[in-house]
C-alpha positions as CSV (number, residue, x, y, z in Angstrom):
1,M,-1.8,65.4,180.5
2,A,1.7,64.5,179.5
3,T,0.8,60.9,179.6
4,H,-2.2,61.3,177.2
5,S,-0.1,63.1,174.7
6,S,2.5,60.5,174.6
7,T,-0.1,57.8,174.2
8,D,-1.5,59.7,171.2
9,S,1.9,60.0,169.6
10,Q,2.5,56.3,169.9
11,A,-0.8,55.3,168.1
12,P,-0.2,53.6,164.6
13,S,-1.1,55.6,161.5
14,Y,-2.9,54.0,158.5
15,P,-2.8,55.3,154.9
16,S,-6.1,56.7,153.6
17,R,-7.9,54.6,151.0
18,K,-8.2,56.2,147.6
19,Q,-11.5,55.7,145.9
20,L,-11.2,54.1,142.4
21,P,-13.1,55.8,139.5
22,I,-16.0,54.0,137.8
23,Y,-14.7,54.6,134.2
24,D,-11.2,54.3,132.9
25,E,-9.3,57.5,132.7
26,P,-8.6,58.7,129.1
27,S,-5.2,57.7,127.8
28,Q,-2.8,60.4,126.9
29,E,-2.5,61.3,123.2
30,I,0.5,59.8,121.5
31,I,2.1,62.2,119.0
32,L,4.3,60.5,116.3
33,V,7.0,62.7,114.8
34,K,8.1,61.5,111.4
35,T,11.8,61.6,111.0
36,E,13.4,60.6,107.7
37,L,16.8,59.2,107.5
38,P,19.1,60.4,104.7
39,L,19.4,56.9,103.3
40,Q,15.6,56.8,102.8
41,A,15.7,59.8,100.5
42,Q,18.5,58.3,98.4
43,V,16.7,55.0,98.1
44,R,13.5,56.7,97.1
45,W,15.4,58.8,94.5
46,A,17.1,55.6,93.1
47,R,13.8,53.7,93.0
48,Q,12.0,56.6,91.1
49,N,14.8,56.8,88.6
50,I,14.8,53.1,88.0
51,Q,11.1,53.1,87.5
52,S,11.3,56.0,85.1
53,F,14.1,54.4,83.2
54,K,12.2,51.2,83.0
55,K,9.0,52.9,81.6
56,D,11.1,54.9,79.1
57,L,12.9,51.8,78.0
58,E,9.6,49.9,77.6
59,S,8.0,52.7,75.6
60,R,11.1,52.9,73.3
61,F,11.1,49.2,72.8
62,N,7.4,49.1,72.0
63,F,7.9,52.0,69.5
64,V,10.8,50.3,67.8
65,L,8.9,47.0,67.7
66,D,5.8,48.7,66.2
67,H,7.9,50.6,63.7
68,G,9.7,47.3,62.7
69,L,6.3,45.5,62.3
70,N,5.0,48.4,60.1
71,I,8.2,48.2,57.9
72,E,7.8,44.5,57.6
73,K,4.2,44.8,56.5
74,K,5.2,47.5,54.0
75,V,8.1,45.4,52.6
76,A,5.9,42.3,52.4
77,G,3.2,44.3,50.6
78,T,5.7,45.8,48.2
79,L,7.3,42.5,47.4
80,G,3.9,40.9,46.9
81,S,3.0,43.6,44.4
82,L,6.3,43.2,42.5
83,I,6.4,39.4,42.3
84,D,4.4,37.9,39.4
85,Q,2.3,35.0,40.8
86,K,2.6,33.0,37.6
87,E,6.4,33.2,37.7
88,S,6.7,32.5,41.4
89,S,4.7,29.3,41.1
90,S,6.8,27.9,38.2
91,S,10.2,26.4,38.1
92,S,11.7,29.7,36.9
93,V,12.8,30.6,40.4
94,L,14.8,27.3,40.6
95,C,16.4,28.1,37.2
96,V,17.5,31.5,38.6
97,G,19.1,29.9,41.6
98,I,20.9,27.4,39.4
99,G,22.2,30.2,37.2
100,T,23.5,32.1,40.2
101,M,25.2,29.0,41.6
102,T,26.8,28.4,38.2
103,G,28.3,31.9,38.3
104,S,29.7,31.2,41.7
105,I,31.2,27.9,40.7
106,L,32.8,29.3,37.5
107,A,34.5,32.1,39.5
108,R,35.5,30.0,42.5
109,N,39.2,30.0,41.8
110,R,39.3,33.6,40.4
111,S,40.1,36.9,42.1
112,F,37.9,38.4,44.7
113,P,36.2,41.0,42.5
114,L,35.4,38.3,39.9
115,R,34.1,36.0,42.6
116,F,31.8,38.7,43.8
117,L,30.6,40.0,40.5
118,S,30.2,36.7,38.6
119,P,27.2,35.4,40.7
120,L,25.6,38.8,40.6
121,A,25.9,39.0,36.8
122,F,24.6,35.5,36.4
123,F,21.7,36.3,38.7
124,I,20.7,39.4,36.7
125,L,21.0,37.6,33.4
126,S,19.0,34.5,34.6
127,S,16.4,36.8,36.2
128,N,15.9,38.7,32.9
129,Q,15.6,35.4,31.1
130,F,13.4,33.3,33.4
131,L,11.6,36.0,35.5
132,P,11.1,38.9,33.0
133,T,7.9,40.3,34.6
134,T,9.2,40.3,38.1
135,T,12.6,41.7,37.1
136,H,10.9,44.5,35.2
137,N,8.7,45.3,38.2
138,V,11.7,45.4,40.6
139,K,13.7,47.5,38.2
140,S,10.9,50.0,37.8
141,Y,10.4,50.2,41.5
142,L,14.1,50.8,42.1
143,F,14.2,53.4,39.4
144,K,11.3,55.2,41.1
145,L,13.1,55.2,44.4
146,Q,16.2,56.6,42.8
147,D,14.2,59.3,40.9
148,H,12.6,60.4,44.2
149,H,15.6,60.3,46.6
150,F,18.6,60.7,44.2
151,P,17.5,62.8,41.2
152,Q,21.1,63.6,40.1
153,S,22.1,59.9,40.1
154,A,18.9,59.1,38.2
155,A,19.8,61.7,35.5
156,R,23.2,60.0,35.1
157,R,21.6,56.6,35.0
158,D,19.2,57.7,32.2
159,E,22.2,59.1,30.3
160,V,24.1,55.8,30.7
161,I,21.0,53.8,29.6
162,K,20.6,56.1,26.6
163,R,24.2,55.6,25.5
164,G,23.9,51.9,26.1
165,A,20.8,51.7,23.9
166,E,22.6,53.7,21.2
167,S,25.6,51.4,21.4
168,V,23.3,48.3,21.1
169,E,21.5,49.9,18.2
170,W,24.9,50.7,16.5
171,L,26.1,47.1,17.1
172,N,22.9,45.7,15.6
173,G,23.3,47.9,12.6
174,L,26.9,46.9,12.2
175,K,25.9,43.2,12.5
176,Q,23.2,43.7,9.9
177,R,25.6,45.4,7.5
178,M,28.3,42.7,8.0
179,F,25.7,40.1,7.4
180,L,24.6,41.7,4.2
181,K,28.2,42.2,3.1
182,T,29.0,38.6,3.9
183,T,26.0,37.4,2.0
184,E,27.0,39.6,-1.0
185,V,30.5,38.3,-1.0
186,V,29.4,34.7,-0.7
187,K,26.9,35.2,-3.6
188,D,29.6,36.8,-5.8
189,G,32.0,34.1,-5.0
190,S,29.4,31.4,-5.8
191,Q,28.7,33.1,-9.1
192,V,32.4,33.2,-10.0
193,F,32.8,29.6,-9.0
194,E,29.8,28.5,-11.1
195,K,31.1,30.5,-14.0
196,Y,34.5,28.8,-14.1
197,S,33.6,25.4,-12.8
198,G,30.3,24.9,-14.5
199,L,28.8,23.6,-11.2
200,K,25.6,25.1,-9.9
201,I,25.8,25.6,-6.1
202,S,23.4,28.5,-5.6
203,H,19.8,28.0,-4.5
204,D,17.9,30.8,-6.2
205,S,14.7,28.9,-6.8
206,S,11.8,29.7,-4.5
207,P,9.2,27.1,-3.4
208,A,6.6,28.8,-5.6
209,K,8.9,28.5,-8.6
210,N,9.6,24.8,-7.9
211,K,5.9,24.1,-7.6
212,T,5.2,25.8,-11.0
213,E,7.9,23.8,-12.7
């Protein structure tokens, strides 16, 4: 009996074979946990601010550009309505430019106020002379703007224009009176000279009288 038990204890042992399944076992579910670094939040904040600033800048630029184009159209339309087509197609514009350059040349060696005011004065005078219709339209338009935006200044302007017109009228009357006085003095002097010299220097005969004679 003892021999049999020792023989059994010395017999080799083999591992039992495990039977493989027919289908693959289901894989375990992988759970991803989103963890955000502090730098990512800062980068996202900076990117959003940059994009917002870019959109705001583009919208402001487009607004300014559209506003500028509208102003350009209005200015072009206003200038087109003020400029007389007949005067713009003639040589009057060249004459105005020559007159302005003349004022600049004449005041070239003068003081600064005279150098500044002389071309402006020659420009205004030459414009009134060679571009009367355009100058009148521009002056009327500027007066309307002044009446609308600066009524007090417009009232003073009207007063200055009124006094200037009265001064011009007074000067014209004075010139007329001096002309008549000079004519009368010359006539009296001619009569005295004819009386004492016997020479006839006056021309009183009219064309109708000469034709009758």
